[in-house]
N, C-alpha and C positions, 0 to 999 in steps of 0.2 A: 427683709431689710429694715433696719431701723434707723429713722432719720430723726436727729435731734433738732431743737429748736433753733440753734445758732445759724446755719446756713439758711434756713428757710425764713428767719427773722430778718437776715441780711437781704434776701430776696425781696422782701415786702417793704423795707424800711428807707429806701433811698429813692428820692423823686428830684427831679430837676427840670427847669423850665425850657431852656434853649438846648440846641443841638450840642453846641460846645459845653454847656453845663452838664448834659447827659453824658457825654463822653467822658468828662472829667470824673463825674460820679461814678461811671462804669469802671473807670482805672482805678480809682480808689476802692471800690468793692473788690476788684481783683486782688489787689493787695490785702485786704481784709480776709477774702476768702483763702488766700495762701496760708493763713494760720489754721484754717479748719483741718480737722482730720480728713484723710483721704476718703475714708468710708463716708463721712458726712458729705464731702463734696461730690463723690460719686452718686449718693442718694439724692442730692439736690439736682444733679445733672439729670437723673432719671426722672424725676418729678417733672421737671421743666420739659423733657423731650415728650414724655407721655402727655401732659397737659397740652403742649403745642399741636399734637395730633388729634386730641379728643375734644377740644373746646376751644372757645375763641379766648385770646390772651390781650390783655391791654398793653399799650405801648410800654408802660412802666414794667410790666411782667417781662415783656420780650427782651428789654434793656438789662434787666437783672439777670434773666436767663442766659443772655449772651456773655455777661461778666463770669457767669458760673461756668459756661462752656470754655471760655478763654482760660480761667484758672485752672480747670481740669486738664486741658490740653497741654498747658504749660508745665504742670505739676507732675502728672501722671505720664505724660508722653514725650516730655521735653520740647513741646511745641510742634511734634510731628502729626500732622493732620492725617497722614495715612495709617498710622499706627492707632490713632484714636477711632477712625472709621472701621478698621478690622475688629476692634474691640466692640465698638457699637453694633456692628453686624453679628457677631458672635454672641453677644449678651442680650440683644434687643427683645427677642421673644420671651425669654424667661423674665426679665425685668418687667415688661409689659404685663405679663400674666400676674405677677405679684401686685402690680399697682391696680390692674383691673378687678383682682379680688377685694382689694381695700375700697375701690371706687364703688362697688356694688352697693345698693341699699341694704340694711340689714332687715331681716324679717323677725 
């Protein structure tokens, strides 16, 4: 899986102080992410999903990953959570294996 800089930069670039600001920033990011290629959006989703299960994420990262999830769910699945869930279940093991291989320290 190749992940280009754009979605990952977007995940790290947006920060807001209040809950209302965070929600507005997340909505803005969803719009920005809608312009990303589907492959990049999927790649960013898997990085977020894997990271959330293997290490502690900051509130900022959680917000950005939530925006990524929302954008992917809308764009790939037309807002259908059940379809996203089935896709996630089918692909999780293979995607995690790829990310685990990249996550290992090189010798």
